A tleap script that builds the chain and sets N, CA, C and O, in Angstrom:
source leaprc.protein.ff14SB
mol = sequence {
  NMET ASN PHE THR GLU LEU PRO VAL TRP PHE
  THR VAL ALA GLN VAL ALA VAL PRO GLU PRO
  SER ASN MET ALA LEU PHE GLY LEU GLY LEU
  VAL GLY LEU VAL ILE GLY ARG GLN THR ALA
  LYS ARG ARG LYS GLN ASP ARG ASN GLU CASP
}
set mol.1.N position { 116.947 219.425 188.160 }
set mol.1.CA position { 116.798 218.501 187.054 }
set mol.1.C position { 115.811 217.412 187.409 }
set mol.1.O position { 115.918 216.773 188.456 }
set mol.2.N position { 114.871 217.212 186.546 }
set mol.2.CA position { 113.849 216.203 186.766 }
set mol.2.C position { 114.162 214.991 185.918 }
set mol.2.O position { 114.147 215.037 184.688 }
set mol.3.N position { 114.453 213.882 186.628 }
set mol.3.CA position { 114.907 212.693 185.911 }
set mol.3.C position { 113.747 211.846 185.380 }
set mol.3.O position { 113.963 210.914 184.607 }
set mol.4.N position { 112.542 212.163 185.784 }
set mol.4.CA position { 111.399 211.421 185.242 }
set mol.4.C position { 111.104 211.711 183.781 }
set mol.4.O position { 110.433 210.925 183.112 }
set mol.5.N position { 111.598 212.825 183.289 }
set mol.5.CA position { 111.328 213.249 181.912 }
set mol.5.C position { 112.391 212.707 180.941 }
set mol.5.O position { 112.199 212.803 179.729 }
set mol.6.N position { 113.469 212.161 181.418 }
set mol.6.CA position { 114.518 211.670 180.539 }
set mol.6.C position { 114.157 210.307 180.020 }
set mol.6.O position { 113.757 209.435 180.791 }
set mol.7.N position { 114.292 210.101 178.703 }
set mol.7.CA position { 114.003 208.761 178.183 }
set mol.7.C position { 115.173 207.796 178.572 }
set mol.7.O position { 116.347 208.165 178.531 }
set mol.8.N position { 114.820 206.640 178.920 }
set mol.8.CA position { 115.793 205.604 179.309 }
set mol.8.C position { 115.625 204.391 178.412 }
set mol.8.O position { 114.556 203.784 178.349 }
set mol.9.N position { 116.725 204.045 177.706 }
set mol.9.CA position { 116.703 202.853 176.867 }
set mol.9.C position { 117.833 201.923 177.322 }
set mol.9.O position { 118.973 202.339 177.530 }
set mol.10.N position { 117.482 200.703 177.458 }
set mol.10.CA position { 118.488 199.693 177.780 }
set mol.10.C position { 118.037 198.356 177.191 }
set mol.10.O position { 116.849 198.099 177.000 }
set mol.11.N position { 119.018 197.536 176.919 }
set mol.11.CA position { 118.746 196.212 176.401 }
set mol.11.C position { 119.301 195.170 177.325 }
set mol.11.O position { 120.326 195.378 177.974 }
set mol.12.N position { 118.644 194.079 177.383 }
set mol.12.CA position { 119.105 192.969 178.219 }
set mol.12.C position { 119.628 191.902 177.307 }
set mol.12.O position { 118.903 191.398 176.449 }
set mol.13.N position { 120.870 191.554 177.480 }
set mol.13.CA position { 121.454 190.481 176.639 }
set mol.13.C position { 120.886 189.142 177.094 }
set mol.13.O position { 120.827 188.877 178.295 }
set mol.14.N position { 120.486 188.336 176.202 }
set mol.14.CA position { 120.013 187.011 176.516 }
set mol.14.C position { 121.216 186.054 176.474 }
set mol.14.O position { 121.958 185.991 175.494 }
set mol.15.N position { 121.370 185.339 177.545 }
set mol.15.CA position { 122.467 184.370 177.676 }
set mol.15.C position { 121.882 182.946 177.682 }
set mol.15.O position { 120.956 182.662 178.442 }
set mol.16.N position { 122.393 182.099 176.878 }
set mol.16.CA position { 121.940 180.721 176.871 }
set mol.16.C position { 122.376 180.034 178.137 }
set mol.16.O position { 123.569 180.009 178.441 }
set mol.17.N position { 121.459 179.483 178.875 }
set mol.17.CA position { 121.785 178.795 180.135 }
set mol.17.C position { 121.642 177.303 179.839 }
set mol.17.O position { 120.599 176.857 179.361 }
set mol.18.N position { 122.727 176.512 180.134 }
set mol.18.CA position { 122.640 175.078 179.796 }
set mol.18.C position { 121.624 174.372 180.685 }
set mol.18.O position { 121.408 174.777 181.827 }
set mol.19.N position { 121.022 173.351 180.182 }
set mol.19.CA position { 120.048 172.620 180.912 }
set mol.19.C position { 120.727 171.835 181.989 }
set mol.19.O position { 121.898 171.498 181.814 }
set mol.20.N position { 120.089 171.514 183.096 }
set mol.20.CA position { 120.721 170.737 184.166 }
set mol.20.C position { 121.150 169.337 183.695 }
set mol.20.O position { 122.153 168.813 184.182 }
set mol.21.N position { 120.427 168.736 182.777 }
set mol.21.CA position { 120.848 167.411 182.303 }
set mol.21.C position { 122.150 167.521 181.528 }
set mol.21.O position { 122.977 166.612 181.604 }
set mol.22.N position { 122.366 168.614 180.777 }
set mol.22.CA position { 123.641 168.745 180.070 }
set mol.22.C position { 124.802 168.894 181.046 }
set mol.22.O position { 125.880 168.324 180.875 }
set mol.23.N position { 124.525 169.701 182.091 }
set mol.23.CA position { 125.602 169.896 183.102 }
set mol.23.C position { 125.896 168.555 183.780 }
set mol.23.O position { 127.058 168.246 184.041 }
set mol.24.N position { 124.880 167.764 184.067 }
set mol.24.CA position { 125.110 166.504 184.733 }
set mol.24.C position { 125.912 165.582 183.828 }
set mol.24.O position { 126.828 164.914 184.309 }
set mol.25.N position { 125.611 165.521 182.563 }
set mol.25.CA position { 126.383 164.696 181.651 }
set mol.25.C position { 127.843 165.180 181.540 }
set mol.25.O position { 128.771 164.373 181.477 }
set mol.26.N position { 128.020 166.477 181.517 }
set mol.26.CA position { 129.380 167.035 181.471 }
set mol.26.C position { 130.135 166.638 182.727 }
set mol.26.O position { 131.290 166.220 182.649 }
set mol.27.N position { 129.510 166.759 183.863 }
set mol.27.CA position { 130.117 166.423 185.160 }
set mol.27.C position { 130.480 164.946 185.214 }
set mol.27.O position { 131.568 164.594 185.671 }
set mol.28.N position { 129.586 164.078 184.755 }
set mol.28.CA position { 129.829 162.645 184.751 }
set mol.28.C position { 130.997 162.303 183.785 }
set mol.28.O position { 131.793 161.404 184.056 }
set mol.29.N position { 131.073 163.002 182.717 }
set mol.29.CA position { 132.187 162.773 181.783 }
set mol.29.C position { 133.518 163.163 182.460 }
set mol.29.O position { 134.493 162.418 182.356 }
set mol.30.N position { 133.571 164.280 183.128 }
set mol.30.CA position { 134.783 164.665 183.827 }
set mol.30.C position { 135.180 163.627 184.908 }
set mol.30.O position { 136.342 163.247 185.044 }
set mol.31.N position { 134.163 163.198 185.655 }
set mol.31.CA position { 134.433 162.151 186.692 }
set mol.31.C position { 135.001 160.916 186.046 }
set mol.31.O position { 135.961 160.327 186.544 }
set mol.32.N position { 134.399 160.516 184.915 }
set mol.32.CA position { 134.932 159.325 184.219 }
set mol.32.C position { 136.326 159.474 183.769 }
set mol.32.O position { 137.111 158.530 183.859 }
set mol.33.N position { 136.679 160.651 183.275 }
set mol.33.CA position { 138.086 160.888 182.844 }
set mol.33.C position { 139.041 160.813 184.009 }
set mol.33.O position { 140.125 160.243 183.887 }
set mol.34.N position { 138.657 161.381 185.138 }
set mol.34.CA position { 139.516 161.318 186.342 }
set mol.34.C position { 139.725 159.908 186.816 }
set mol.34.O position { 140.849 159.500 187.108 }
set mol.35.N position { 138.648 159.164 186.893 }
set mol.35.CA position { 138.742 157.774 187.390 }
set mol.35.C position { 139.571 156.909 186.377 }
set mol.35.O position { 140.356 156.047 186.771 }
set mol.36.N position { 139.364 157.173 185.103 }
set mol.36.CA position { 140.133 156.435 184.061 }
set mol.36.C position { 141.639 156.726 184.181 }
set mol.36.O position { 142.454 155.816 184.026 }
set mol.37.N position { 142.006 157.959 184.451 }
set mol.37.CA position { 143.393 158.296 184.543 }
set mol.37.C position { 144.029 157.649 185.811 }
set mol.37.O position { 145.152 157.146 185.789 }
set mol.38.N position { 143.245 157.696 186.903 }
set mol.38.CA position { 143.775 157.108 188.133 }
set mol.38.C position { 143.913 155.584 187.951 }
set mol.38.O position { 144.892 155.006 188.424 }
set mol.39.N position { 142.995 154.948 187.304 }
set mol.39.CA position { 143.060 153.510 187.082 }
set mol.39.C position { 144.272 153.184 186.199 }
set mol.39.O position { 145.002 152.228 186.463 }
set mol.40.N position { 144.478 153.990 185.149 }
set mol.40.CA position { 145.634 153.773 184.295 }
set mol.40.C position { 146.950 153.906 185.023 }
set mol.40.O position { 147.856 153.094 184.836 }
set mol.41.N position { 147.060 154.935 185.857 }
set mol.41.CA position { 148.277 155.108 186.653 }
set mol.41.C position { 148.522 153.924 187.578 }
set mol.41.O position { 149.646 153.440 187.710 }
set mol.42.N position { 147.426 153.460 188.228 }
set mol.42.CA position { 147.577 152.386 189.180 }
set mol.42.C position { 148.006 151.085 188.430 }
set mol.42.O position { 148.852 150.343 188.929 }
set mol.43.N position { 147.444 150.823 187.281 }
set mol.43.CA position { 147.836 149.640 186.519 }
set mol.43.C position { 149.305 149.727 186.059 }
set mol.43.O position { 150.032 148.733 186.051 }
set mol.44.N position { 149.706 150.925 185.686 }
set mol.44.CA position { 151.098 151.132 185.209 }
set mol.44.C position { 152.096 150.880 186.360 }
set mol.44.O position { 153.158 150.288 186.167 }
set mol.45.N position { 151.715 151.353 187.564 }
set mol.45.CA position { 152.571 151.144 188.736 }
set mol.45.C position { 152.596 149.675 189.093 }
set mol.45.O position { 153.654 149.163 189.458 }
set mol.46.N position { 151.472 148.970 189.005 }
set mol.46.CA position { 151.432 147.516 189.316 }
set mol.46.C position { 152.331 146.766 188.367 }
set mol.46.O position { 153.006 145.838 188.812 }
set mol.47.N position { 152.392 147.108 187.051 }
set mol.47.CA position { 153.218 146.464 186.113 }
set mol.47.C position { 154.717 146.655 186.424 }
set mol.47.O position { 155.510 145.722 186.291 }
set mol.48.N position { 155.079 147.850 186.830 }
set mol.48.CA position { 156.451 148.184 187.085 }
set mol.48.C position { 156.950 147.512 188.365 }
set mol.48.O position { 158.154 147.298 188.508 }
set mol.49.N position { 156.079 147.182 189.273 }
set mol.49.CA position { 156.483 146.550 190.529 }
set mol.49.C position { 156.793 145.075 190.311 }
set mol.49.O position { 157.566 144.479 191.062 }
set mol.50.N position { 156.174 144.472 189.254 }
set mol.50.CA position { 156.394 143.048 189.049 }
set mol.50.C position { 157.779 142.713 188.516 }
set mol.50.O position { 158.090 141.541 188.300 }
savepdb mol mol.pdb
quit
């Protein structure tokens, strides 16, 4: 069997890749949420200790 004579068709799916700046903003947003939750927990504990 000679494989050079067989037609080959394939398609490549295009995937949208986010820009680095979008990923940086997303990461900063997550960091902000984590820091905000930790700060809120700390403030709540400080109020309960008084």
